[in-house]
Every structure is written in C-alpha cells, then in structure tokens.
NUNUPA-874901 format. One record per residue (C-alpha): residue number from 0; residue in three letters; x, y negated, z negated. Coordinates in Angstrom, 3 decimals. Example, Ala and Ser with C-alpha at 12.3 -4.5 7.8 and 13.67 -1.06 7.14 Angstrom:
REM NUNUPA-874901
SITE   n res       px       py       pz
SITE   0 ALA   12.300    4.500   -7.800
SITE   1 SER   13.670    1.060   -7.140
END
This chain:
REM NUNUPA-874901
SITE   n res       px       py       pz
SITE   0 UNK   -0.001   -0.057    0.001
SITE   1 UNK    1.502   -3.300    1.078
SITE   2 UNK    2.058   -5.659   -1.785
SITE   3 UNK    1.389   -8.724    0.527
SITE   4 UNK   -0.742   -9.156    3.627
SITE   5 UNK    0.484  -11.633    6.162
SITE   6 UNK   -2.680  -11.618    8.262
SITE   7 UNK   -1.114  -10.644   11.476
SITE   8 UNK   -1.686   -7.556   13.733
SITE   9 UNK    1.936   -6.881   14.593
SITE  10 UNK    4.295   -3.884   13.910
SITE  11 UNK    7.039   -6.204   12.511
SITE  12 UNK    4.482   -7.628   10.235
SITE  13 UNK    3.466   -4.227    8.993
SITE  14 UNK    7.036   -3.227    8.446
SITE  15 UNK    7.641   -6.346    6.447
SITE  16 UNK    4.549   -5.688    4.332
SITE  17 UNK    5.722   -2.059    3.778
SITE  18 UNK    9.529   -2.587    2.930
SITE  19 UNK   10.032   -6.324    2.763
SITE  20 UNK    9.525   -6.883   -0.982
SITE  21 UNK   12.609   -7.587   -3.001
SITE  22 UNK   14.637   -4.432   -3.860
SITE  23 UNK   12.681   -2.217   -1.517
SITE  24 UNK   15.450   -1.848    1.107
SITE  25 UNK   18.030   -1.258   -1.494
SITE  26 UNK   15.933    1.564   -3.045
SITE  27 UNK   15.639    2.991    0.416
SITE  28 UNK   19.294    2.721    1.036
SITE  29 UNK   20.150    4.557   -2.126
SITE  30 UNK   17.577    7.499   -1.320
SITE  31 UNK   19.121    7.736    2.200
SITE  32 UNK   22.334    9.044    0.437
SITE  33 UNK   20.202   11.477   -1.557
SITE  34 UNK   17.358   12.285   -3.846
SITE  35 UNK   17.578   10.349   -7.208
SITE  36 UNK   15.952   10.462  -10.673
SITE  37 UNK   14.435    7.162  -11.918
SITE  38 UNK   17.630    6.742  -14.258
SITE  39 UNK   19.879    7.101  -11.266
SITE  40 UNK   18.267    4.528   -9.183
SITE  41 UNK   18.327    2.194  -12.116
SITE  42 UNK   22.014    2.735  -12.591
SITE  43 UNK   22.798    2.403   -8.957
SITE  44 UNK   20.895   -0.951   -8.955
SITE  45 UNK   22.014   -2.436  -12.451
SITE  46 UNK   20.214   -5.971  -11.881
SITE  47 UNK   16.741   -4.562  -11.009
SITE  48 UNK   14.216   -5.015  -13.750
SITE  49 UNK   12.778   -1.714  -14.893
SITE  50 UNK    9.210   -2.908  -14.121
SITE  51 UNK   10.191   -3.911  -10.658
SITE  52 UNK   11.683   -0.505   -9.894
SITE  53 UNK    8.682    1.224  -11.151
SITE  54 UNK    6.503   -1.066   -8.968
SITE  55 UNK    8.531   -0.573   -5.825
SITE  56 UNK    8.561    3.154   -6.222
SITE  57 UNK    4.858    3.339   -6.633
SITE  58 UNK    4.266    1.046   -3.600
SITE  59 UNK    6.843    3.197   -1.452
SITE  60 UNK    4.889    6.314   -2.482
SITE  61 UNK    1.562    4.796   -1.599
SITE  62 UNK    2.945    3.790    1.761
SITE  63 UNK    4.247    7.325    2.482
SITE  64 UNK    7.877    6.334    2.479
SITE  65 UNK    8.881    7.980   -0.771
SITE  66 UNK    7.718   11.011   -2.620
SITE  67 UNK    8.047   12.189   -6.102
SITE  68 UNK    8.951   15.743   -6.666
SITE  69 UNK    9.948   18.248   -9.519
SITE  70 UNK   13.507   19.297   -9.715
SITE  71 UNK   14.562   22.539  -11.386
SITE  72 UNK   12.679   21.752  -14.623
SITE  73 UNK   14.791   18.796  -15.279
SITE  74 UNK   12.209   16.103  -14.582
SITE  75 UNK   10.957   14.479  -11.313
SITE  76 UNK   13.297   13.006   -8.488
SITE  77 UNK   12.255   10.629   -5.844
SITE  78 UNK   13.157   11.394   -2.284
SITE  79 UNK   12.491    9.997    1.135
SITE  80 UNK    9.819   11.571    3.228
SITE  81 UNK   10.375   12.232    7.016
SITE  82 UNK    8.673    8.934    7.701
SITE  83 UNK   11.025    7.308    5.158
SITE  84 UNK   14.125    8.957    6.627
SITE  85 UNK   13.206    7.493   10.086
SITE  86 UNK   14.316    4.080    8.583
SITE  87 UNK   18.048    5.346    8.552
SITE  88 UNK   19.047    4.011   11.898
SITE  89 UNK   17.170    0.663   11.045
SITE  90 UNK   19.167    0.384    7.657
SITE  91 UNK   22.530    1.267    9.344
SITE  92 UNK   21.948   -1.413   11.993
SITE  93 UNK   20.923   -4.125    9.348
SITE  94 UNK   24.325   -3.204    7.550
SITE  95 UNK   26.172   -3.724   10.707
SITE  96 UNK   24.440   -7.004   11.264
SITE  97 UNK   24.912   -8.218    7.784
SITE  98 UNK   28.667   -7.171    7.850
SITE  99 UNK   29.455  -10.099   10.115
SITE 100 UNK   28.369  -12.547    7.601
SITE 101 UNK   29.933  -11.068    4.538
SITE 102 UNK   32.634  -13.018    2.908
SITE 103 UNK   34.581  -12.464   -0.392
SITE 104 UNK   32.610  -11.062   -3.058
SITE 105 UNK   31.043  -13.266   -5.733
SITE 106 UNK   31.995  -12.839   -9.453
SITE 107 UNK   29.894  -10.073  -10.899
SITE 108 UNK   29.170   -8.320   -7.579
SITE 109 UNK   29.469   -4.663   -7.936
SITE 110 UNK   30.300   -1.652   -5.609
SITE 111 UNK   28.277    1.420   -6.215
SITE 112 UNK   28.851    4.979   -4.859
SITE 113 UNK   25.653    4.741   -3.011
SITE 114 UNK   26.390    1.417   -1.323
SITE 115 UNK   29.997    2.423   -0.385
SITE 116 UNK   28.683    5.585    0.944
SITE 117 UNK   26.055    3.784    3.146
SITE 118 UNK   29.014    1.359    4.108
SITE 119 UNK   31.021    4.339    5.510
SITE 120 UNK   28.053    5.574    7.462
SITE 121 UNK   27.381    2.230    8.791
SITE 122 UNK   31.009    1.772   10.061
SITE 123 UNK   31.366    5.338   11.349
SITE 124 UNK   31.930    5.692   15.092
SITE 125 UNK   30.950    9.262   16.131
SITE 126 UNK   31.902    8.829   19.649
SITE 127 UNK   35.619    8.035   18.480
SITE 128 UNK   35.660   10.757   15.793
SITE 129 UNK   34.592   13.384   18.352
SITE 130 UNK   37.802   13.134   20.296
SITE 131 UNK   40.055   13.458   17.290
SITE 132 UNK   41.217   16.309   14.860
SITE 133 UNK   39.282   16.723   11.681
SITE 134 UNK   40.502   14.776    8.699
SITE 135 UNK   39.645   14.425    4.974
SITE 136 UNK   40.123   11.172    3.165
SITE 137 UNK   39.801   10.231   -0.511
SITE 138 UNK   38.802    6.588   -0.833
SITE 139 UNK   38.974    4.491   -4.043
SITE 140 UNK   37.421    1.091   -4.173
SITE 141 UNK   37.114   -0.489   -7.577
SITE 142 UNK   35.938    2.256   -9.857
SITE 143 UNK   34.150    4.237   -7.043
SITE 144 UNK   35.933    7.161   -5.316
SITE 145 UNK   34.420    8.891   -2.354
SITE 146 UNK   35.553   11.984   -0.252
SITE 147 UNK   35.121   11.106    3.408
SITE 148 UNK   35.314   14.161    5.566
SITE 149 UNK   35.374   13.697    9.426
SITE 150 UNK   34.981   16.668   11.811
SITE 151 UNK   34.139   16.232   15.372
SITE 152 UNK   31.438   13.569   15.716
SITE 153 UNK   30.145   14.514   12.088
SITE 154 UNK   30.562   12.669    8.813
SITE 155 UNK   30.365   14.024    5.193
SITE 156 UNK   30.479   11.476    2.338
SITE 157 UNK   30.672   12.924   -1.137
SITE 158 UNK   30.774   10.743   -4.390
SITE 159 UNK   33.548   11.751   -6.814
SITE 160 UNK   33.485    8.961   -9.455
SITE 161 UNK   32.409    7.240  -11.637
SITE 162 UNK   30.063   10.317  -11.571
SITE 163 UNK   29.573   13.238   -9.329
SITE 164 UNK   26.186   13.475   -7.130
SITE 165 UNK   23.413   13.432   -9.648
SITE 166 UNK   21.174   15.588   -7.687
SITE 167 UNK   22.605   18.574   -5.752
SITE 168 UNK   25.866   18.242   -3.951
SITE 169 UNK   29.258   20.100   -4.454
SITE 170 UNK   32.741   18.775   -4.971
SITE 171 UNK   35.359   19.891   -2.345
SITE 172 UNK   37.879   22.501   -3.231
SITE 173 UNK   40.671   21.536   -0.837
SITE 174 UNK   43.036   18.692   -1.203
SITE 175 UNK   42.439   15.549    1.004
SITE 176 UNK   44.735   14.609    3.866
SITE 177 UNK   45.117   10.973    2.777
SITE 178 UNK   44.333    9.341   -0.498
SITE 179 UNK   44.289    5.710   -0.758
SITE 180 UNK   42.884    2.714   -2.773
SITE 181 UNK   41.563   -0.568   -1.348
SITE 182 UNK   40.243   -3.871   -2.514
SITE 183 UNK   37.573   -5.931   -0.801
SITE 184 UNK   40.109   -6.832    1.936
SITE 185 UNK   39.399   -3.291    3.391
SITE 186 UNK   36.567   -5.159    5.205
SITE 187 UNK   39.221   -6.791    7.448
SITE 188 UNK   40.628   -3.397    8.412
SITE 189 UNK   37.069   -2.303    9.412
SITE 190 UNK   36.523   -5.406   11.332
SITE 191 UNK   39.808   -5.126   13.058
SITE 192 UNK   41.393   -8.476   11.950
SITE 193 UNK   43.866   -6.634    9.881
SITE 194 UNK   45.921   -3.805   11.115
SITE 195 UNK   46.476   -0.792    8.736
SITE 196 UNK   50.181   -1.524    8.558
SITE 197 UNK   49.603   -5.128    7.608
SITE 198 UNK   47.059   -4.025    5.205
SITE 199 UNK   49.694   -1.852    3.450
SITE 200 UNK   52.216   -4.504    3.542
SITE 201 UNK   50.093   -7.091    2.073
SITE 202 UNK   48.883   -4.846   -0.736
SITE 203 UNK   45.175   -4.610    0.606
SITE 204 UNK   45.653   -0.791    0.785
SITE 205 UNK   47.699    1.367   -1.388
SITE 206 UNK   48.302    4.875   -0.254
SITE 207 UNK   48.454    7.196   -3.161
SITE 208 UNK   49.033   10.555   -1.390
SITE 209 UNK   49.054   12.195    2.001
SITE 210 UNK   50.106   11.028    5.448
SITE 211 UNK   50.167    7.241    5.737
SITE 212 UNK   49.793    7.512    9.594
SITE 213 UNK   46.292    8.654    9.039
SITE 214 UNK   45.154    5.241    8.039
SITE 215 UNK   45.452    4.410   11.746
SITE 216 UNK   42.839    7.072   12.476
SITE 217 UNK   40.644    5.705    9.623
SITE 218 UNK   40.639    2.343   11.266
SITE 219 UNK   39.578    3.673   14.606
SITE 220 UNK   36.906    5.898   13.277
SITE 221 UNK   35.427    3.185   10.921
SITE 222 UNK   35.096    0.157   12.785
SITE 223 UNK   32.329   -2.655   13.109
SITE 224 UNK   32.624   -5.280   15.792
SITE 225 UNK   31.929   -8.743   14.197
SITE 226 UNK   30.650  -11.414   16.363
SITE 227 UNK   31.280  -15.003   15.191
SITE 228 UNK   28.540  -16.262   12.892
SITE 229 UNK   27.552  -19.804   14.006
SITE 230 UNK   28.057  -22.528   11.397
SITE 231 UNK   24.868  -24.309   10.083
SITE 232 UNK   23.589  -27.260   12.167
SITE 233 UNK   21.753  -29.881   10.598
SITE 234 UNK   20.041  -32.450   12.892
SITE 235 UNK   18.385  -35.809   12.059
SITE 236 UNK   14.719  -35.438   11.898
SITE 237 UNK   14.768  -31.586   11.417
END
C-alpha cells in the first residue's frame, strides 16, 4: 500500500509511491544481499528510527515487494519476493548514477557489509571478468571485510566482518589470492582516476598478502565510468 498518492496515472508515479518513501530503497538494497532479521536490518541502517523501519517493512509487504517468513525456529526473517528482486538492476543502475556525484565521506558516515557488497556488485563488469582467470580477493574497508570471488562472468561476495552473514551463507575455506585494505580513496581506483600503482604509492591501498599485481585485474573488473556532474547554475529570476 502506497504511503502517498501523487494523483497521476503513470508507471514512474506508481514506483515512487511504492518505494519512494525515506529508507525504503536502502531496506531493499540490504535485502538484495540476502534475507535479514529485523535486528539485522536495524544494525545495517543504524540511523533509522525503529518505528520507521517497522512502518517501511509493513508497507513493502503490503506492496508485495517483501515477505516475512519463519527461519529454522529462530524467529522471522524478511526477504524480497520475486517482484522485489526485479528491482536489482534498477538499484544497481541508481548506484552507478549516484557514484558520479560521490565526494569524500562526511563525518559520521558509515560503511556497512551490505552497502559495500552492493558497491562491489554495482561496479562489477562481467563482460571483462569473463575473459580473465578466476581470482579470489579479500577486501578491508574501515571495519568491514569482504571476500570477493570472481569466476568467469560471475561474482560472489561474502561478508567476513564485523560479523558473518546473519542468515545462511558459508565462509570460504581456501586462502584468497590477494588481501588488501583501502580507504574511501578506493573510489578513485574504481573510477579510473587513480591507477592501482599510484593507489599503493599514495597509501590509498595497502596490500596485506598475496600477489600485488592482481590489483590491476581488480581495477579492470570493478570499474564505473563517471561522467562529469555539472556545477549548479543560478540565474536571476529563477
């Protein structure tokens, strides 16, 4: 059930009515990574008020986007329906579009396992990865660690820290090919404005273990073209 009605008979209007309320898209983003309990969603969205989270989940269920299901006798989980999962390419496209306007993080901005997982999926270029050998990365950004496995044109991302996947999932057994830590400047490597070599020399990336040369493959496989964002224009009388 839409929280607002804009009074227009239009597919875009209907979409905004269904998923345009504050926090709704971020709840969907996290559920695209995997099913979550209520407490998992609250932990992944630390600034969301509990009453808003409950309201959004109810609205998304009423709209057929999210469903609530039991999980092995350990309480209910929330997961996307097939209709909800159809939003994945739209969310990834929004992420690529927003990437161009991202600057430096503001004080207090956080990175969560789900947000970083979706960032990797947003930047992934399967057509490039398909022509390269399989590779297994371990990526550390702030206190978040991910296992990023690329094989052919496929991508698997497994959260390692600060906590393993809360619902399902299995930690990998084999050691990664490359372990590296990065700060927010990793965005410049993904955008192509900073080469992997320069990223290492400048301290944006720290190789902790494995073959440093694989960072070149990472930069080729995870890349987002960033068109220039026009500066705001203010005209008299506007």
